[in-house]
N, CA and C atoms as an extended XYZ file, in Angstrom:
654
Properties=species:S:1:pos:R:3:atomname:S:1:resname:S:1:resid:I:1 pbc="F F F"
N       152.526       78.131      119.005 N   MET     1
C       151.104       77.788      119.111 CA  MET     1
C       150.472       77.775      117.722 C   MET     1
N       149.711       76.725      117.442 N   TYR     2
C       149.091       76.586      116.121 CA  TYR     2
C       147.950       77.577      115.961 C   TYR     2
N       147.938       78.208      114.797 N   ARG     3
C       146.848       79.129      114.478 CA  ARG     3
C       146.082       78.577      113.284 C   ARG     3
N       144.757       78.349      113.408 N   PRO     4
C       143.984       77.796      112.310 CA  PRO     4
C       144.030       78.680      111.066 C   PRO     4
N       143.762       78.058      109.951 N   TYR     5
C       143.757       78.748      108.669 CA  TYR     5
C       142.841       79.963      108.703 C   TYR     5
N       143.387       81.125      108.350 N   TRP     6
C       142.634       82.378      108.180 CA  TRP     6
C       141.899       82.814      109.445 C   TRP     6
N       142.245       82.249      110.581 N   HIS     7
C       141.565       82.638      111.821 CA  HIS     7
C       141.921       84.071      112.182 C   HIS     7
N       140.896       84.910      112.383 N   LYS     8
C       141.044       86.323      112.714 CA  LYS     8
C       141.735       87.125      111.615 C   LYS     8
N       141.720       86.615      110.389 N   SER     9
C       142.243       87.375      109.251 CA  SER     9
C       141.132       88.279      108.707 C   SER     9
N       141.479       89.080      107.688 N   TRP    10
C       140.473       89.981      107.119 CA  TRP    10
C       139.346       89.194      106.457 C   TRP    10
N       139.671       88.042      105.853 N   LEU    11
C       138.634       87.222      105.248 CA  LEU    11
C       137.692       86.655      106.307 C   LEU    11
N       138.252       86.234      107.433 N   ASP    12
C       137.432       85.725      108.534 CA  ASP    12
C       136.511       86.818      109.069 C   ASP    12
N       137.028       88.029      109.186 N   ILE    13
C       136.222       89.137      109.705 CA  ILE    13
C       135.088       89.488      108.740 C   ILE    13
N       135.383       89.522      107.425 N   VAL    14
C       134.356       89.852      106.433 CA  VAL    14
C       133.251       88.804      106.426 C   VAL    14
N       133.631       87.529      106.470 N   VAL    15
C       132.631       86.456      106.466 CA  VAL    15
C       131.780       86.512      107.720 C   VAL    15
N       132.394       86.811      108.858 N   ARG    16
C       131.632       86.907      110.100 CA  ARG    16
C       130.655       88.073      110.062 C   ARG    16
N       131.064       89.198      109.473 N   ILE    17
C       130.160       90.353      109.377 CA  ILE    17
C       128.987       90.031      108.457 C   ILE    17
N       129.272       89.420      107.295 N   LEU    18
C       128.192       89.049      106.381 CA  LEU    18
C       127.257       88.023      107.013 C   LEU    18
N       127.823       87.066      107.745 N   GLY    19
C       126.993       86.085      108.424 CA  GLY    19
C       126.112       86.721      109.486 C   GLY    19
N       126.666       87.694      110.214 N   LEU    20
C       125.871       88.393      111.231 CA  LEU    20
C       124.748       89.195      110.597 C   LEU    20
N       125.037       89.831      109.457 N   ILE    21
C       123.984       90.576      108.751 CA  ILE    21
C       122.895       89.632      108.268 C   ILE    21
N       123.307       88.476      107.743 N   GLY    22
C       122.332       87.532      107.205 CA  GLY    22
C       121.384       86.986      108.245 C   GLY    22
N       121.887       86.680      109.431 N   VAL    23
C       121.025       86.085      110.458 CA  VAL    23
C       120.290       87.139      111.279 C   VAL    23
N       120.671       88.396      111.166 N   SER    24
C       120.068       89.444      112.001 CA  SER    24
C       118.939       90.185      111.302 C   SER    24
N       119.048       90.388      109.993 N   ILE    25
C       118.060       91.187      109.272 CA  ILE    25
C       116.978       90.273      108.720 C   ILE    25
N       115.702       90.596      108.915 N   PRO    26
C       114.618       89.763      108.362 CA  PRO    26
C       114.675       89.690      106.837 C   PRO    26
N       114.060       88.643      106.296 N   VAL    27
C       114.120       88.405      104.856 CA  VAL    27
C       113.438       89.521      104.086 C   VAL    27
N       112.277       89.991      104.556 N   PHE    28
C       111.561       91.019      103.794 CA  PHE    28
C       112.319       92.342      103.800 C   PHE    28
N       113.075       92.623      104.874 N   VAL    29
C       113.894       93.841      104.895 CA  VAL    29
C       115.031       93.734      103.890 C   VAL    29
N       115.689       92.575      103.843 N   LEU    30
C       116.745       92.363      102.852 CA  LEU    30
C       116.205       92.486      101.433 C   LEU    30
N       114.987       91.975      101.203 N   ALA    31
C       114.397       92.062       99.870 CA  ALA    31
C       114.129       93.515       99.476 C   ALA    31
N       113.584       94.298      100.395 N   LEU    32
C       113.299       95.703      100.089 CA  LEU    32
C       114.589       96.497       99.886 C   LEU    32
N       115.602       96.223      100.706 N   ILE    33
C       116.897       96.906      100.531 CA  ILE    33
C       117.525       96.523       99.195 C   ILE    33
N       117.461       95.224       98.850 N   GLY    34
C       118.028       94.782       97.578 CA  GLY    34
C       117.346       95.425       96.389 C   GLY    34
N       116.019       95.523       96.416 N   LEU    35
C       115.304       96.173       95.324 CA  LEU    35
C       115.642       97.655       95.237 C   LEU    35
N       115.720       98.303       96.387 N   SER    36
C       115.986       99.740       96.397 CA  SER    36
C       117.398      100.069       95.910 C   SER    36
N       118.374       99.279       96.344 N   VAL    37
C       119.774       99.597       96.038 CA  VAL    37
C       120.197       99.027       94.685 C   VAL    37
N       120.083       97.706       94.520 N   PHE    38
C       120.661       97.042       93.353 CA  PHE    38
C       119.789       97.152       92.102 C   PHE    38
N       118.488       97.377       92.274 N   HIS    39
C       117.628       97.524       91.095 CA  HIS    39
C       117.286       98.983       90.819 C   HIS    39
N       116.720       99.679       91.802 N   ALA    40
C       116.237      101.037       91.557 CA  ALA    40
C       117.387      102.029       91.383 C   ALA    40
N       118.412      101.956       92.234 N   GLN    41
C       119.482      102.950       92.192 CA  GLN    41
C       120.632      102.553       91.276 C   GLN    41
N       121.149      101.342       91.443 N   LEU    42
C       122.316      100.926       90.662 CA  LEU    42
C       121.944      100.286       89.331 C   LEU    42
N       120.780       99.660       89.257 N   GLY    43
C       120.366       99.025       88.016 CA  GLY    43
C       121.169       97.799       87.642 C   GLY    43
N       121.740       97.121       88.620 N   TRP    44
C       122.566       95.936       88.337 CA  TRP    44
C       121.734       94.701       88.038 C   TRP    44
N       120.556       94.593       88.620 N   VAL    45
C       119.713       93.412       88.443 CA  VAL    45
C       118.325       93.847       88.002 C   VAL    45
N       117.563       92.883       87.472 N   ALA    46
C       116.201       93.159       87.036 CA  ALA    46
C       115.272       93.279       88.237 C   ALA    46
N       114.080       93.813       87.976 N   GLY    47
C       113.130       94.063       89.045 CA  GLY    47
C       112.220       92.892       89.323 C   GLY    47
N       111.085       93.149       89.963 N   PRO    48
C       110.154       92.066       90.318 CA  PRO    48
C       109.535       91.439       89.080 C   PRO    48
N       108.926       90.282       89.306 N   GLY    49
C       108.256       89.573       88.220 CA  GLY    49
C       109.124       88.485       87.622 C   GLY    49
N       108.489       87.552       86.939 N   ARG    50
C       109.220       86.464       86.287 CA  ARG    50
C       109.839       86.913       84.975 C   ARG    50
N       109.145       87.813       84.244 N   LEU    51
C       109.622       88.335       82.965 CA  LEU    51
C       109.252       89.800       82.848 C   LEU    51
N       109.990       90.511       82.009 N   GLY    52
C       109.661       91.897       81.746 CA  GLY    52
C       108.391       92.024       80.917 C   GLY    52
N       107.856       93.240       80.848 N   ALA    53
C       106.600       93.466       80.133 CA  ALA    53
C       106.757       93.240       78.634 C   ALA    53
N       107.953       93.485       78.090 N   ARG    54
C       108.176       93.346       76.652 CA  ARG    54
C       108.843       92.019       76.278 C   ARG    54
N       109.066       91.172       77.235 N   THR    55
C       109.726       89.895       76.958 CA  THR    55
C       108.675       88.828       76.679 C   THR    55
N       108.742       88.174       75.511 N   PRO    56
C       107.738       87.139       75.201 CA  PRO    56
C       107.964       85.879       76.037 C   PRO    56
N       106.883       85.258       76.437 N   GLU    57
C       106.981       84.016       77.186 CA  GLU    57
C       107.275       82.851       76.243 C   GLU    57
N       108.064       81.886       76.692 N   PRO    58
C       108.346       80.715       75.842 CA  PRO    58
C       107.144       79.783       75.800 C   PRO    58
N       107.094       78.886       74.814 N   PRO    59
C       106.012       77.891       74.785 CA  PRO    59
C       106.026       77.034       76.048 C   PRO    59
N       104.859       76.767       76.577 N   LEU    60
C       104.736       76.027       77.829 CA  LEU    60
C       105.063       74.551       77.599 C   LEU    60
N       106.137       74.093       78.241 N   VAL    61
C       106.520       72.684       78.176 CA  VAL    61
C       106.580       72.107       79.588 C   VAL    61
N       107.436       72.707       80.420 N   THR    62
C       107.591       72.252       81.801 CA  THR    62
C       107.010       73.226       82.819 C   THR    62
N       106.742       74.461       82.402 N   GLY    63
C       106.289       75.485       83.335 CA  GLY    63
C       107.424       76.241       83.980 C   GLY    63
N       108.668       75.810       83.760 N   LEU    64
C       109.859       76.488       84.271 CA  LEU    64
C       110.440       77.356       83.161 C   LEU    64
N       110.504       78.664       83.402 N   LEU    65
C       110.889       79.588       82.334 CA  LEU    65
C       112.293       79.322       81.818 C   LEU    65
N       113.223       78.994       82.714 N   ILE    66
C       114.603       78.761       82.282 CA  ILE    66
C       114.668       77.576       81.319 C   ILE    66
N       114.058       76.475       81.707 N   ILE    67
C       114.106       75.268       80.874 CA  ILE    67
C       113.306       75.464       79.592 C   ILE    67
N       112.122       76.062       79.693 N   ASP    68
C       111.314       76.281       78.491 CA  ASP    68
C       111.999       77.231       77.521 C   ASP    68
N       112.728       78.230       78.033 N   SER    69
C       113.453       79.153       77.154 CA  SER    69
C       114.580       78.444       76.422 C   SER    69
N       115.263       77.529       77.110 N   ILE    70
C       116.331       76.768       76.458 CA  ILE    70
C       115.765       75.829       75.407 C   ILE    70
N       114.649       75.155       75.740 N   LEU    71
C       114.061       74.214       74.786 CA  LEU    71
C       113.554       74.907       73.533 C   LEU    71
N       113.038       76.139       73.694 N   SER    72
C       112.508       76.867       72.541 CA  SER    72
C       113.553       77.732       71.845 C   SER    72
N       114.739       77.869       72.446 N   GLY    73
C       115.791       78.675       71.838 CA  GLY    73
C       115.587       80.169       71.963 C   GLY    73
N       114.772       80.621       72.885 N   GLN    74
C       114.544       82.054       73.108 CA  GLN    74
C       115.560       82.558       74.129 C   GLN    74
N       116.719       82.956       73.631 N   TRP    75
C       117.839       83.302       74.522 CA  TRP    75
C       117.632       84.634       75.211 C   TRP    75
N       116.930       85.569       74.585 N   ASN    76
C       116.624       86.835       75.270 CA  ASN    76
C       115.695       86.603       76.461 C   ASN    76
N       114.726       85.715       76.278 N   THR    77
C       113.851       85.354       77.393 CA  THR    77
C       114.626       84.649       78.489 C   THR    77
N       115.581       83.808       78.101 N   LEU    78
C       116.414       83.117       79.085 CA  LEU    78
C       117.227       84.099       79.917 C   LEU    78
N       117.827       85.090       79.257 N   ARG    79
C       118.615       86.083       79.997 CA  ARG    79
C       117.744       86.899       80.935 C   ARG    79
N       116.566       87.294       80.463 N   ASP    80
C       115.677       88.088       81.312 CA  ASP    80
C       115.196       87.285       82.509 C   ASP    80
N       114.811       86.028       82.278 N   ALA    81
C       114.320       85.194       83.379 CA  ALA    81
C       115.428       84.891       84.379 C   ALA    81
N       116.640       84.635       83.880 N   ALA    82
C       117.756       84.338       84.785 CA  ALA    82
C       118.151       85.557       85.598 C   ALA    82
N       118.113       86.746       84.985 N   SER    83
C       118.494       87.957       85.713 CA  SER    83
C       117.511       88.274       86.837 C   SER    83
N       116.252       87.860       86.682 N   ARG    84
C       115.250       88.119       87.718 CA  ARG    84
C       115.289       87.084       88.841 C   ARG    84
N       116.136       86.078       88.694 N   LEU    85
C       116.326       85.103       89.763 CA  LEU    85
C       117.465       85.479       90.708 C   LEU    85
N       118.329       86.400       90.270 N   ILE    86
C       119.546       86.694       91.033 CA  ILE    86
C       119.211       87.300       92.389 C   ILE    86
N       118.448       88.373       92.396 N   LEU    87
C       118.183       89.085       93.646 CA  LEU    87
C       117.331       88.272       94.626 C   LEU    87
N       116.216       87.644       94.207 N   PRO    88
C       115.496       86.818       95.185 CA  PRO    88
C       116.300       85.641       95.685 C   PRO    88
N       117.133       85.061       94.796 N   GLY    89
C       117.976       83.962       95.244 CA  GLY    89
C       118.997       84.401       96.279 C   GLY    89
N       119.599       85.577       96.077 N   MET    90
C       120.573       86.092       97.040 CA  MET    90
C       119.910       86.435       98.370 C   MET    90
N       118.701       86.990       98.312 N   VAL    91
C       117.997       87.346       99.549 CA  VAL    91
C       117.676       86.096      100.364 C   VAL    91
N       117.192       85.049       99.690 N   LEU    92
C       116.871       83.815      100.400 CA  LEU    92
C       118.129       83.112      100.905 C   LEU    92
N       119.200       83.202      100.117 N   ALA    93
C       120.410       82.465      100.480 CA  ALA    93
C       121.221       83.149      101.571 C   ALA    93
N       121.070       84.467      101.737 N   LEU    94
C       121.935       85.185      102.673 CA  LEU    94
C       121.706       84.733      104.107 C   LEU    94
N       120.457       84.520      104.476 N   TYR    95
C       120.185       84.067      105.845 CA  TYR    95
C       120.764       82.676      106.079 C   TYR    95
N       120.494       81.756      105.166 N   ILE    96
C       120.989       80.394      105.319 CA  ILE    96
C       122.510       80.371      105.281 C   ILE    96
N       123.098       81.156      104.372 N   ALA    97
C       124.556       81.186      104.262 CA  ALA    97
C       125.193       81.753      105.527 C   ALA    97
N       124.572       82.773      106.106 N   GLY    98
C       125.104       83.328      107.342 CA  GLY    98
C       125.066       82.333      108.484 C   GLY    98
N       123.965       81.598      108.586 N   LEU    99
C       123.847       80.588      109.640 CA  LEU    99
C       124.840       79.449      109.430 C   LEU    99
N       124.966       78.989      108.198 N   ILE   100
C       125.875       77.878      107.904 CA  ILE   100
C       127.323       78.295      108.132 C   ILE   100
N       127.673       79.519      107.729 N   SER   101
C       129.059       79.972      107.900 CA  SER   101
C       129.434       80.073      109.377 C   SER   101
N       128.527       80.519      110.203 N   ARG   102
C       128.819       80.632      111.639 CA  ARG   102
C       128.969       79.252      112.272 C   ARG   102
N       128.085       78.321      111.906 N   ILE   103
C       128.187       76.970      112.452 CA  ILE   103
C       129.459       76.286      111.957 C   ILE   103
N       129.781       76.473      110.675 N   THR   104
C       130.995       75.858      110.120 CA  THR   104
C       132.245       76.403      110.788 C   THR   104
N       132.284       77.703      111.026 N   ARG   105
C       133.452       78.306      111.662 CA  ARG   105
C       133.666       77.773      113.071 C   ARG   105
N       132.597       77.763      113.865 N   SER   106
C       132.738       77.287      115.235 CA  SER   106
C       133.060       75.798      115.287 C   SER   106
N       132.482       75.008      114.381 N   SER   107
C       132.764       73.576      114.351 CA  SER   107
C       134.198       73.306      113.920 C   SER   107
N       134.701       74.063      112.939 N   MET   108
C       136.078       73.873      112.483 CA  MET   108
C       137.080       74.266      113.557 C   MET   108
N       136.815       75.361      114.270 N   LEU   109
C       137.719       75.764      115.339 CA  LEU   109
C       137.774       74.718      116.451 C   LEU   109
N       136.647       74.058      116.697 N   GLU   110
C       136.634       73.003      117.707 CA  GLU   110
C       137.386       71.761      117.228 C   GLU   110
N       137.205       71.404      115.966 N   VAL   111
C       137.819       70.187      115.434 CA  VAL   111
C       139.327       70.342      115.281 C   VAL   111
N       139.776       71.513      114.850 N   LEU   112
C       141.199       71.697      114.568 CA  LEU   112
C       142.073       71.594      115.806 C   LEU   112
N       141.504       71.682      116.982 N   GLY   113
C       142.290       71.565      118.202 CA  GLY   113
C       142.257       70.203      118.848 C   GLY   113
N       141.628       69.217      118.193 N   LEU   114
C       141.509       67.891      118.790 CA  LEU   114
C       142.802       67.089      118.630 C   LEU   114
N       142.857       65.971      119.352 N   ASP   115
C       144.100       65.184      119.406 CA  ASP   115
C       144.462       64.582      118.061 C   ASP   115
N       143.484       64.064      117.328 N   TYR   116
C       143.828       63.402      116.070 CA  TYR   116
C       144.348       64.383      115.027 C   TYR   116
N       143.998       65.665      115.150 N   MET   117
C       144.553       66.675      114.250 CA  MET   117
C       146.024       66.916      114.578 C   MET   117
N       146.357       66.962      115.853 N   ARG   118
C       147.768       67.111      116.235 CA  ARG   118
C       148.579       65.874      115.818 C   ARG   118
N       147.946       64.700      115.883 N   THR   119
C       148.637       63.484      115.444 CA  THR   119
C       148.919       63.532      113.946 C   THR   119
N       147.961       64.029      113.181 N   ALA   120
C       148.155       64.141      111.730 CA  ALA   120
C       149.279       65.116      111.398 C   ALA   120
N       149.391       66.206      112.154 N   ARG   121
C       150.508       67.139      111.928 CA  ARG   121
C       151.825       66.510      112.333 C   ARG   121
N       151.818       65.710      113.412 N   ALA   122
C       153.056       65.058      113.847 CA  ALA   122
C       153.554       64.034      112.828 C   ALA   122
N       152.629       63.471      112.056 N   LYS   123
C       153.025       62.522      111.008 CA  LYS   123
C       153.632       63.210      109.791 C   LYS   123
N       153.531       64.529      109.724 N   GLY   124
C       154.123       65.269      108.610 CA  GLY   124
C       153.203       65.486      107.435 C   GLY   124
N       151.906       65.304      107.612 N   LEU   125
C       150.975       65.539      106.517 CA  LEU   125
C       150.895       67.032      106.201 C   LEU   125
N       150.566       67.337      104.964 N   ARG   126
C       150.426       68.733      104.563 CA  ARG   126
C       149.227       69.359      105.252 C   ARG   126
N       149.376       70.644      105.621 N   GLU   127
C       148.337       71.315      106.400 CA  GLU   127
C       147.032       71.421      105.627 C   GLU   127
N       147.112       71.699      104.338 N   ARG   128
C       145.893       71.791      103.549 CA  ARG   128
C       145.147       70.457      103.528 C   ARG   128
N       145.878       69.344      103.418 N   TRP   129
C       145.257       68.032      103.423 CA  TRP   129
C       144.644       67.715      104.789 C   TRP   129
N       145.322       68.134      105.845 N   ILE   130
C       144.804       67.909      107.193 CA  ILE   130
C       143.494       68.662      107.395 C   ILE   130
N       143.465       69.917      106.966 N   VAL   131
C       142.278       70.739      107.176 CA  VAL   131
C       141.104       70.216      106.349 C   VAL   131
N       141.347       69.895      105.082 N   LEU   132
C       140.255       69.502      104.199 CA  LEU   132
C       139.811       68.061      104.434 C   LEU   132
N       140.774       67.149      104.595 N   ARG   133
C       140.415       65.730      104.679 CA  ARG   133
C       139.999       65.320      106.083 C   ARG   133
N       140.756       65.736      107.081 N   HIS   134
C       140.466       65.306      108.444 CA  HIS   134
C       139.586       66.306      109.205 C   HIS   134
N       139.846       67.591      109.008 N   GLY   135
C       139.104       68.589      109.769 CA  GLY   135
C       137.711       68.847      109.218 C   GLY   135
N       137.629       69.155      107.924 N   LEU   136
C       136.347       69.557      107.349 CA  LEU   136
C       135.350       68.409      107.335 C   LEU   136
N       135.822       67.194      107.060 N   SER   137
C       134.893       66.063      107.005 CA  SER   137
C       134.228       65.812      108.355 C   SER   137
N       134.958       65.982      109.449 N   ASN   138
C       134.364       65.810      110.778 CA  ASN   138
C       133.564       67.028      111.211 C   ASN   138
N       133.982       68.207      110.787 N   ALA   139
C       133.235       69.412      111.143 CA  ALA   139
C       131.925       69.530      110.385 C   ALA   139
N       131.777       68.801      109.278 N   MET   140
C       130.560       68.898      108.481 CA  MET   140
C       129.372       68.193      109.105 C   MET   140
N       129.575       67.374      110.125 N   ILE   141
C       128.467       66.619      110.711 CA  ILE   141
C       127.413       67.551      111.308 C   ILE   141
N       127.755       68.500      112.193 N   PRO   142
C       126.707       69.437      112.665 CA  PRO   142
C       126.248       70.399      111.581 C   PRO   142
N       127.113       70.689      110.604 N   VAL   143
C       126.720       71.609      109.531 CA  VAL   143
C       125.629       70.997      108.673 C   VAL   143
N       125.758       69.710      108.358 N   VAL   144
C       124.725       69.036      107.566 CA  VAL   144
C       123.393       69.029      108.311 C   VAL   144
N       123.446       68.858      109.617 N   THR   145
C       122.214       68.906      110.413 CA  THR   145
C       121.556       70.272      110.320 C   THR   145
N       122.353       71.323      110.425 N   VAL   146
C       121.811       72.684      110.349 CA  VAL   146
C       121.241       72.956      108.963 C   VAL   146
N       121.901       72.459      107.918 N   ILE   147
C       121.394       72.665      106.558 CA  ILE   147
C       120.022       72.015      106.391 C   ILE   147
N       119.877       70.798      106.911 N   GLY   148
C       118.581       70.131      106.818 CA  GLY   148
C       117.492       70.851      107.579 C   GLY   148
N       117.810       71.315      108.797 N   LEU   149
C       116.810       72.019      109.597 CA  LEU   149
C       116.504       73.409      109.046 C   LEU   149
N       117.467       74.012      108.369 N   SER   150
C       117.272       75.362      107.836 CA  SER   150
C       116.372       75.383      106.616 C   SER   150
N       116.086       74.221      106.059 N   TYR   151
C       115.216       74.205      104.881 CA  TYR   151
C       113.818       74.714      105.221 C   TYR   151
N       113.381       74.486      106.456 N   GLY   152
C       112.086       75.025      106.868 CA  GLY   152
C       112.080       76.546      106.869 C   GLY   152
N       113.161       77.159      107.310 N   SER   153
C       113.265       78.620      107.264 CA  SER   153
C       113.276       79.130      105.832 C   SER   153
N       113.865       78.336      104.936 N   LEU   154
C       113.884       78.724      103.529 CA  LEU   154
C       112.482       78.747      102.947 C   LEU   154
N       111.664       77.755      103.301 N   LEU   155
C       110.279       77.738      102.828 CA  LEU   155
C       109.466       78.875      103.442 C   LEU   155
N       109.727       79.183      104.719 N   ALA   156
C       109.000       80.285      105.360 CA  ALA   156
C       109.378       81.626      104.752 C   ALA   156
N       110.677       81.807      104.443 N   GLY   157
C       111.109       83.053      103.830 CA  GLY   157
C       110.630       83.209      102.404 C   GLY   157
N       110.319       82.082      101.738 N   ALA   158
C       109.855       82.170      100.354 CA  ALA   158
C       108.505       82.858      100.250 C   ALA   158
N       107.680       82.782      101.292 N   VAL   159
C       106.368       83.433      101.257 CA  VAL   159
C       106.532       84.938      101.103 C   VAL   159
N       107.358       85.547      101.927 N   LEU   160
C       107.579       86.992      101.865 CA  LEU   160
C       108.360       87.376      100.618 C   LEU   160
N       109.368       86.584      100.272 N   THR   161
C       110.201       86.911       99.111 CA  THR   161
C       109.387       86.865       97.829 C   THR   161
N       108.564       85.845       97.669 N   GLU   162
C       107.746       85.744       96.460 CA  GLU   162
C       106.702       86.852       96.402 C   GLU   162
N       106.199       87.289       97.544 N   SER   163
C       105.234       88.388       97.546 CA  SER   163
C       105.895       89.700       97.136 C   SER   163
N       107.098       89.955       97.643 N   ILE   164
C       107.785       91.212       97.324 CA  ILE   164
C       108.252       91.226       95.878 C   ILE   164
N       108.772       90.101       95.392 N   PHE   165
C       109.305       90.047       94.034 CA  PHE   165
C       108.275       89.590       93.002 C   PHE   165
N       107.015       89.434       93.416 N   ALA   166
C       105.916       89.093       92.505 CA  ALA   166
C       106.200       87.804       91.749 C   ALA   166
N       106.603       86.785       92.502 N   TRP   167
C       106.853       85.472       91.914 CA  TRP   167
C       105.720       84.529       92.281 C   TRP   167
N       105.068       83.894       91.296 N   PRO   168
C       103.946       82.983       91.605 CA  PRO   168
C       104.440       81.601       92.017 C   PRO   168
N       105.059       81.512       93.164 N   GLY   169
C       105.593       80.246       93.647 CA  GLY   169
C       104.711       79.628       94.702 C   GLY   169
N       105.249       78.602       95.357 N   ILE   170
C       104.470       77.877       96.352 CA  ILE   170
C       104.197       78.735       97.588 C   ILE   170
N       105.087       79.695       97.866 N   GLY   171
C       104.872       80.573       99.009 CA  GLY   171
C       103.645       81.459       98.832 C   GLY   171
N       103.558       82.110       97.675 N   ARG   172
C       102.386       82.960       97.406 CA  ARG   172
C       101.119       82.120       97.292 C   ARG   172
N       101.257       80.937       96.704 N   TYR   173
C       100.087       80.061       96.579 CA  TYR   173
C        99.558       79.677       97.964 C   TYR   173
N       100.472       79.371       98.876 N   MET   174
C       100.058       79.018      100.236 CA  MET   174
C        99.451       80.227      100.951 C   MET   174
N       100.019       81.402      100.728 N   PHE   175
C        99.488       82.611      101.358 CA  PHE   175
C        98.074       82.921      100.855 C   PHE   175
N        97.876       82.827       99.537 N   ARG   176
C        96.548       83.104       98.983 CA  ARG   176
C        95.536       82.057       99.428 C   ARG   176
N        95.972       80.810       99.521 N   ALA   177
C        95.066       79.769       99.990 CA  ALA   177
C        94.663       80.003      101.440 C   ALA   177
N        95.583       80.506      102.246 N   SER   178
C        95.269       80.775      103.651 CA  SER   178
C        94.301       81.944      103.794 C   SER   178
N        94.508       83.004      103.017 N   THR   179
C        93.642       84.180      103.126 CA  THR   179
C        92.251       83.934      102.548 C   THR   179
N        92.159       83.050      101.565 N   SER   180
C        90.856       82.754      100.963 CA  SER   180
C        90.194       81.515      101.548 C   SER   180
N        90.827       80.905      102.565 N   GLN   181
C        90.300       79.716      103.238 CA  GLN   181
C        90.054       78.564      102.253 C   GLN   181
N        91.032       78.385      101.371 N   ASP   182
C        90.974       77.271      100.426 CA  ASP   182
C        91.607       76.051      101.104 C   ASP   182
N        90.795       75.294      101.823 N   PHE   183
C        91.311       74.212      102.657 CA  PHE   183
C        91.954       73.073      101.860 C   PHE   183
N        91.420       72.654      100.716 N   PRO   184
C        92.139       71.621       99.946 CA  PRO   184
C        93.537       72.063       99.523 C   PRO   184
N        93.661       73.321       99.117 N   ALA   185
C        94.987       73.817       98.733 CA  ALA   185
C        95.929       73.872       99.943 C   ALA   185
N        95.412       74.293      101.082 N   ILE   186
C        96.225       74.343      102.292 CA  ILE   186
C        96.699       72.943      102.676 C   ILE   186
N        95.799       71.970      102.595 N   MET   187
C        96.174       70.597      102.926 CA  MET   187
C        97.203       70.060      101.938 C   MET   187
N        97.037       70.380      100.657 N   GLY   188
C        97.995       69.911       99.661 CA  GLY   188
C        99.383       70.488       99.870 C   GLY   188
N        99.453       71.795      100.141 N   VAL   189
C       100.749       72.421      100.385 CA  VAL   189
C       101.376       71.891      101.666 C   VAL   189
N       100.569       71.664      102.698 N   SER   190
C       101.093       71.126      103.955 CA  SER   190
C       101.674       69.728      103.764 C   SER   190
N       100.970       68.895      102.992 N   LEU   191
C       101.488       67.550      102.715 CA  LEU   191
C       102.770       67.609      101.888 C   LEU   191
N       102.831       68.548      100.940 N   LEU   192
C       104.040       68.692      100.134 CA  LEU   192
C       105.228       69.114      100.987 C   LEU   192
N       105.013       70.095      101.875 N   ILE   193
C       106.096       70.552      102.740 CA  ILE   193
C       106.534       69.438      103.692 C   ILE   193
N       105.559       68.677      104.223 N   ALA   194
C       105.906       67.552      105.091 CA  ALA   194
C       106.715       66.504      104.343 C   ALA   194
N       106.345       66.244      103.087 N   LEU   195
C       107.100       65.288      102.278 CA  LEU   195
C       108.520       65.785      102.027 C   LEU   195
N       108.664       67.073      101.762 N   ILE   196
C       110.002       67.642      101.541 CA  ILE   196
C       110.853       67.507      102.799 C   ILE   196
N       110.251       67.771      103.957 N   TYR   197
C       110.979       67.616      105.219 CA  TYR   197
C       111.453       66.180      105.406 C   TYR   197
N       110.584       65.223      105.108 N   VAL   198
C       110.964       63.813      105.272 CA  VAL   198
C       112.115       63.456      104.339 C   VAL   198
N       112.042       63.908      103.104 N   VAL   199
C       113.096       63.598      102.133 CA  VAL   199
C       114.410       64.255      102.543 C   VAL   199
N       114.347       65.524      102.986 N   VAL   200
C       115.565       66.217      103.400 CA  VAL   200
C       116.197       65.533      104.610 C   VAL   200
N       115.396       65.144      105.586 N   ASN   201
C       115.938       64.442      106.755 CA  ASN   201
C       116.517       63.085      106.383 C   ASN   201
N       115.916       62.413      105.415 N   LEU   202
C       116.466       61.146      104.938 CA  LEU   202
C       117.831       61.364      104.279 C   LEU   202
N       117.937       62.407      103.482 N   ILE   203
C       119.226       62.716      102.840 CA  ILE   203
C       120.287       63.051      103.886 C   ILE   203
N       119.893       63.802      104.921 N   VAL   204
C       120.833       64.134      105.997 CA  VAL   204
C       121.310       62.875      106.710 C   VAL   204
N       120.408       61.948      106.992 N   ASP   205
C       120.802       60.704      107.645 CA  ASP   205
C       121.733       59.871      106.766 C   ASP   205
N       121.500       59.881      105.463 N   ILE   206
C       122.387       59.153      104.546 CA  ILE   206
C       123.769       59.796      104.511 C   ILE   206
N       123.812       61.119      104.534 N   LEU   207
C       125.108       61.806      104.533 CA  LEU   207
C       125.891       61.529      105.803 C   LEU   207
N       125.196       61.332      106.925 N   TYR   208
C       125.892       60.955      108.156 CA  TYR   208
C       126.730       59.695      107.951 C   TYR   208
N       126.199       58.752      107.205 N   TYR   209
C       126.901       57.482      106.989 CA  TYR   209
C       128.226       57.703      106.272 C   TYR   209
N       128.255       58.639      105.324 N   PHE   210
C       129.476       58.881      104.561 CA  PHE   210
C       130.436       59.821      105.289 C   PHE   210
N       129.913       60.688      106.154 N   LEU   211
C       130.770       61.664      106.822 CA  LEU   211
C       131.387       61.124      108.100 C   LEU   211
N       130.656       60.309      108.851 N   ASP   212
C       131.123       59.850      110.156 CA  ASP   212
C       131.553       58.379      110.063 C   ASP   212
N       132.829       58.093      110.181 N   PRO   213
C       133.267       56.676      110.110 CA  PRO   213
C       132.769       55.841      111.282 C   PRO   213
N       132.410       56.459      112.394 N   ARG   214
C       131.900       55.695      113.531 CA  ARG   214
C       130.554       55.045      113.208 C   ARG   214
N       129.748       55.711      112.361 N   ILE   215
C       128.472       55.137      111.958 CA  ILE   215
C       128.709       53.945      111.037 C   ILE   215
N       129.672       54.062      110.115 N   ARG   216
C       129.981       52.942      109.220 CA  ARG   216
C       130.550       51.760      109.995 C   ARG   216
N       131.261       52.017      111.089 N   ALA   217
C       131.846       50.920      111.877 CA  ALA   217
C       130.771       50.124      112.602 C   ALA   217
N       129.672       50.784      112.949 N   ASN   218
C       128.599       50.087      113.643 CA  ASN   218
C       127.666       49.369      112.660 C   ASN   218
């Protein structure tokens, strides 16, 4: 009986546990745990804020600290700004990564048992080529859909993450506009988010064309 790659192995179990943690724990709880453990106790990453109190800001060119630090050659500022992106980025990515990993696993297990996969093995193709070329490309169709739909959760989680990590991003801007009843700002952010959704869905539809040969045939 054929057993899929790494199915029920230790790597599969670890990924499933991390995915379960990512989709089960709220974003603000993950942010508080990350700050408490990795910053306050272990000191592996920098704390809240875009820059430290003693780190000089680069000259304003684009408004993005990473790019402005590179353009001005302030490498200490670049390191400080990059280190403060690690923890909020991991907190935001853990939920999405957990959801994507679970969908990818279930989709791959379904695809690997189909008839055309058995035909590819009967032809003598290498197993790695079968899994990557025939299995993963077909299993990515529902995964791409989930990635596009999950972008809304990413924007919603950014509000709490930016508040906890003291980042002046679009999430905090939208929150402050809502609490102060700044209706033009609320309308502007809503239109921006709607535009992002339209663009992301357009990209997902374009990827369908390259991933699914049945769409190209029609």
